[in-house]
C-alpha positions in Angstrom: 136.9 70.9 94.8 136.5 74.1 92.8 133.6 76.5 93.0 133.2 79.1 90.3 131.4 82.4 91.2 130.1 84.3 88.1 130.7 88.0 88.1 128.4 90.1 86.0 128.6 93.9 85.6 126.5 95.0 88.7 127.2 91.9 90.8 127.8 93.0 94.4 127.9 89.8 96.4 130.6 87.9 94.4 133.4 88.5 96.9 131.2 87.6 99.8 130.2 84.4 98.0 133.9 83.6 97.2 134.7 84.0 100.8 131.8 81.9 102.0 132.7 79.1 99.6 136.2 79.1 100.9 134.9 78.9 104.5 132.9 75.9 103.3 136.1 74.2 102.2 136.2 74.8 98.5 138.8 76.4 96.2 136.8 79.4 94.9 137.5 81.3 91.7 135.7 84.2 90.0 134.3 83.7 86.5 134.0 86.8 84.4 130.7 87.0 82.5 132.4 87.6 79.1 134.1 84.2 79.0 132.7 80.7 78.5 135.6 79.2 80.5 134.4 77.8 83.9 138.0 77.2 84.9 137.4 73.6 85.9 134.6 74.4 88.4 132.6 71.4 89.7 130.0 73.8 91.1 128.9 77.2 89.7 127.3 79.9 91.8 125.5 83.0 90.4 125.7 85.6 93.2 123.4 88.4 94.2 123.6 92.0 92.9 122.1 93.9 90.0 123.4 92.2 86.8 123.5 94.8 84.0 121.8 97.2 86.5 118.6 95.1 86.3 117.6 97.0 83.1 114.5 95.8 81.4 113.9 93.5 84.4 116.2 91.6 86.8 118.3 89.0 85.0 116.9 89.7 81.6 120.2 90.9 80.0 122.5 88.6 82.0 120.9 85.5 80.5 122.7 86.4 77.2 126.2 86.6 78.7 128.7 84.2 77.1 129.2 82.5 80.5 125.6 81.4 80.6 126.1 79.1 77.6 128.8 77.4 79.6 126.6 77.3 82.7 123.9 75.6 80.6 126.4 73.1 79.2 127.6 72.5 82.8 124.1 71.6 83.8 123.7 69.3 80.9 126.8 67.4 81.9 125.3 66.9 85.4 127.0 69.8 87.1 125.6 71.7 90.1 124.5 75.3 90.0 123.2 77.6 92.7 121.6 81.0 92.1 121.4 83.5 95.0 118.9 86.4 94.8 119.9 88.0 91.5 121.4 84.7 90.5 118.0 83.1 91.0 116.5 85.7 88.8 119.1 85.1 86.1 118.5 81.3 86.2 114.7 81.9 85.8 115.2 84.3 82.9 117.5 81.7 81.2 114.9 79.0 81.6 117.2 76.9 83.8 114.6 77.2 86.6 110.8 77.5 86.2 108.8 80.5 87.2 109.4 84.2 87.5 110.4 86.6 90.2 108.0 89.6 90.2 108.0 92.9 92.0 107.6 92.5 95.8 104.0 92.7 96.9 104.9 95.8 99.0 106.4 97.5 95.8 109.4 98.3 98.0 112.9 97.0 98.3 112.8 94.5 101.2 116.0 94.1 103.3 115.4 92.1 106.5 116.2 88.8 108.3 113.9 85.9 107.5 113.6 82.2 108.6 113.5 79.4 106.1 111.9 76.0 106.4 113.8 73.3 104.5 111.4 71.1 102.7 113.9 68.4 101.7 117.3 67.3 103.1 118.0 64.7 100.5 119.4 67.2 97.9 122.9 68.4 97.0 122.0 71.8 98.5 120.7 70.7 101.9 122.5 67.5 102.8 124.4 69.1 105.7 121.3 70.8 107.2 120.2 69.1 110.5 116.6 68.1 110.7 114.0 70.2 112.5 115.6 73.7 112.3 114.7 76.9 110.6 117.5 78.7 108.9 118.1 82.4 109.6 119.3 84.5 106.7 118.8 88.0 105.2 116.9 89.0 102.1 117.6 92.1 100.1 115.6 92.4 96.9 113.0 94.4 95.0 111.8 91.5 92.7 111.5 88.4 94.8 107.9 87.4 94.6 107.9 83.9 93.1 105.2 83.2 90.6 103.9 80.3 88.5 100.5 79.8 87.0 98.3 77.6 89.2 98.6 74.4 87.2 102.4 74.7 86.9 102.7 75.5 90.6 100.8 72.4 91.5 103.2 70.3 89.4 106.2 72.0 91.0 104.8 71.1 94.4 103.9 67.6 93.5 107.3 66.9 92.1 109.1 68.0 95.3 110.9 70.9 93.6 110.1 73.5 96.4 113.2 73.4 98.6 112.8 76.4 100.9 109.8 78.3 102.3 109.5 81.5 104.4 108.5 80.5 107.9 108.5 81.7 111.5 107.4 85.0 112.9 109.2 87.0 110.2 106.9 85.6 107.6 106.9 86.1 103.8 108.8 89.3 102.8 107.7 89.6 99.2 104.3 87.9 98.6 105.8 84.7 97.0 103.1 82.1 96.2 103.0 79.3 98.7 105.7 81.2 100.7 108.3 79.9 98.3 111.8 81.1 99.0 113.8 78.6 96.8 113.3 75.9 94.3 115.1 73.2 92.2 114.9 72.2 88.6 113.4 68.8 87.7 116.9 67.2 87.8 117.7 68.4 91.3 121.0 69.9 90.2 120.0 73.5 89.8 118.8 75.6 92.7 117.7 79.2 93.2 116.8 81.0 96.4 116.2 84.6 97.2 117.8 84.8 100.8 121.5 85.2 101.0 123.4 82.3 102.6 126.8 84.0 101.9 125.6 86.9 104.2 124.9 84.4 107.0 128.1 82.3 106.8 129.8 83.5 110.0 128.3 84.0 113.5 129.7 87.5 113.7 127.3 88.4 110.8 124.3 87.5 112.9 123.9 83.9 111.7 126.1 81.1 110.2 123.1 79.1 109.0 124.0 79.9 105.4 127.2 78.0 105.7 125.1 74.8 106.0 123.9 75.3 102.5 127.3 76.1 101.1 128.9 73.1 102.9 126.1 70.9 101.4 127.0 72.2 98.0 130.8 71.7 98.5 130.3 68.2 99.9 128.1 67.3 97.0 130.6 68.5 94.5 133.4 66.7 96.2 131.4 63.5 96.3 131.1 63.6 92.6 127.4 64.7 92.3 128.7 67.3 89.8 130.2 66.0 86.6 
C-alpha cells in the first residue's frame, strides 16, 4: 500500500513523515508539488512545515500548486488524505476542510507536548487507536487556532466531524474553539490535525502514540477504503 507525501518548498517534516509511514507498514514516496502525478498512492499526506514560507498566510500559496489539483481529484475518487499542521492549513485554504487556522491566541509560536482526546474511533484515521486513552504528541505552530462561525461550528459538531480535541493537564495550546485539534470533512476521507503524529512515531522520541494514527491510515488504505 503506497503513501504519497507531498513536498512543497518550505516543507520540513516530509522526511519524518515518510519514515513514520514506513514504520506503519506502507511503501512511502515523496510527491513534488510541481507535478500532478500521485505515483499510484492510495493515501496522500500533506506534511508540516512552512509551504512557500507561509507568505500571505499559512497555506495560501500552496493551495495553487499543481499537486493540489491531483489531491482534489484523489478525494473525489474516494481516496484518503491527511494534513498535518501546515498540511491542515493547506487543506483548509484549498476548501478541502472547513474552517480556518488563525494566529495562536498567545500570538507566539507554540512548541510543546499536548494530549489529544479521540472523539471517534470508527474512522480511517483512528481505527487502530485503543479506547480510553489520550494520545501524546507535540505541536509546533504559529497559526493553529481553529475557527468557524458559531452556526457552522455547531453543524460541524453535530455531524461528528470533530475528531481530536486538546485534553489533559497540558490544555489547549492555541485558543482553538471547542479545544479542536483535528477535524474531518463531511465524507470522512479527509482529515487535518495540528499536532504531529510523525514526531511521536517511536518511543525514543518521547511517545509512539502518533504511530497509532499512521497505522490506522495505512490499514484503511490497504483495506480498500481509498479508491
